[in-house]
N, C-alpha and C positions, 0 to 999 in steps of 0.2 A: 750537833749532828742530828739528822733526821731519825725518826723512829722506824727506820726500815733497815732490815738486815740483809745484805747483799754480798754474795761471794764473787770470786773471779769469773766464774761461768756466767753469772748475771751480767757483769759489766762487759763481758765479751758479747753477749746477745744484745744488750742495750746500745752498746757502741755501734754494732752492725746495723741496728734499726735506725739510730740517729744518722748514720752515714748515708744509708741506702734510700731512707724515707719511705720504705715500703714494707709492709709484713708479708714476706713469702717464706712460710715455714720450711719448705723443702729446700730453698736455696741457704737459709740460715743454718739448717741441720747439715747440708753438704759442705759448705764453706768453712763452718767452724768445727765440724766433726763432733756434733752433739745430736743425739738422737731426736727425731721429730716429736716424740711423746714427750721428752724433756722440754723441748722448745715450747710445745703447746701448753704444758703445765706452766712454765715460767711466765709466758705471755698472759695467762689467765691470773697469775699471782700478781704481776705488775699492774693489771687493770684494777684488781681488787684493792691493792694498796694506794692506787691513784698515780702512780708513777707513769702509766701509759693510758692515754685515752685517744680513741678514733684513729683515723688514718689521715694524714694530710699530705697533699701534694703541694709543692711550692709553686706559686704563681709569679710570674714576671710582671711587675707593676708597670714598667715602661711600655711592654709589648701590649699590656691591656689598655694603654692610653692614659695612664696615671703618671703624668710627666714631672710633678713636682712632689718632693718630700719635705714636709714642714716639719720643724721641731719647735715646740711652744713651751715656754716656762710661765707658770701662773702663779701669782701671789693671791691668796684668798683668805677669807675669814677662817680662822681655826677654832676648833671647838665643835660642839654639837652641830651637825648638819653638813660636815665636810664629805660625808658619804653621798648625800644628795648631790653636792657639787660634782663629785667625781661621777656619779651616774649620769648626770646632765652632760658632762664633757664627754663621756664614753658614747653618748648616743648622737654626737655630731657627725654628720656624713663625712666619710673619708677617714675618721680617726681609727687607727689600728691599735695603739697602745696608749693607756693612760697609767701613769705612776703617781702615787701619794708619796711626797718626799719629806725628808728632815732637812733642815736649813733654811735659807732665806726665801726659797721658793716652795709652794705648796704642792704643785702638780707639774709634771713634764708629760706632755703629749707628742706622740708622733703620728703623723697623718700623711696619706698619700693622696694626691689631688690631681684632677684633671688638668687644670689650666689656671691662668691668673684669675679668671672670673670665680672659679671654684675656690681659690685661695681667699678671695675677698669674702665670699660667703662664710667660709669657715672661720676667718677672723671676726667677722660680725656676729656669728654665733657664739663665739668665745666671749667677746665683749659684752653681749647681752645676757649671758648666763648669771643668774643671781648668785652673789657671793664672791664674784671675781673682782678683785680690787685692781690688778694690773696684769698685763700679759706682754710678753715679748716673743715674736716669732722669727725664726731663721729659716731660710730656704737653703736646702743642701744643693750644692753645686756638683759635687762628685762623691760618690760612695766607695770608700775602700774596703769596707767589710759590712755586710749586713747578713749575718748568720743567725738564724732563729733556733738551729739545732743546738742542742745542749752539750753533749759530750765530745763532739768533735772539735770544740774550742779548747780542750785541754791536753796536755802532753801526757805520755804514759806514767811519769813519776806522780804527777798529781792525781791521776786515776787511781794508781796504786795506794796512795794515801787515803783515798776514799773507801777502797776495798778493806784496808786494815783498820778503818775507823779512827785514824788519827786526827 
């Protein structure tokens, strides 16, 4: 369990922020029946604890011309230097997410790319990254769920367990 102490009011506020994707203190206050000063105080607390950072609007990749989503699994050297490999992979154009993994693959990357030429550049960059031994890239045909918001993915029972600290 994280070293953060949250109560039911905290989760109501965080869930609202997660669902709406916008910080409108007056709207949060009105909708949840929590005073605006409490909302301001709690937002400040969340930022200081690192729970909340910035404000992000969700952009539609396809409407921006990023037609392809690629998921790449990489096997690389393990040991000192894997951070450098992760940093190099992170800096490839189109890469949105890089995970360092346990198991037979070292990294998993998710990238949004313009077209097949961009896909080829992306794969070439991965292949030429020092420390990469093997890579396998799949192109997504259809997305059934792509939800970057956190709390919206959980039902009320699971959130209640978080509140109770179980």
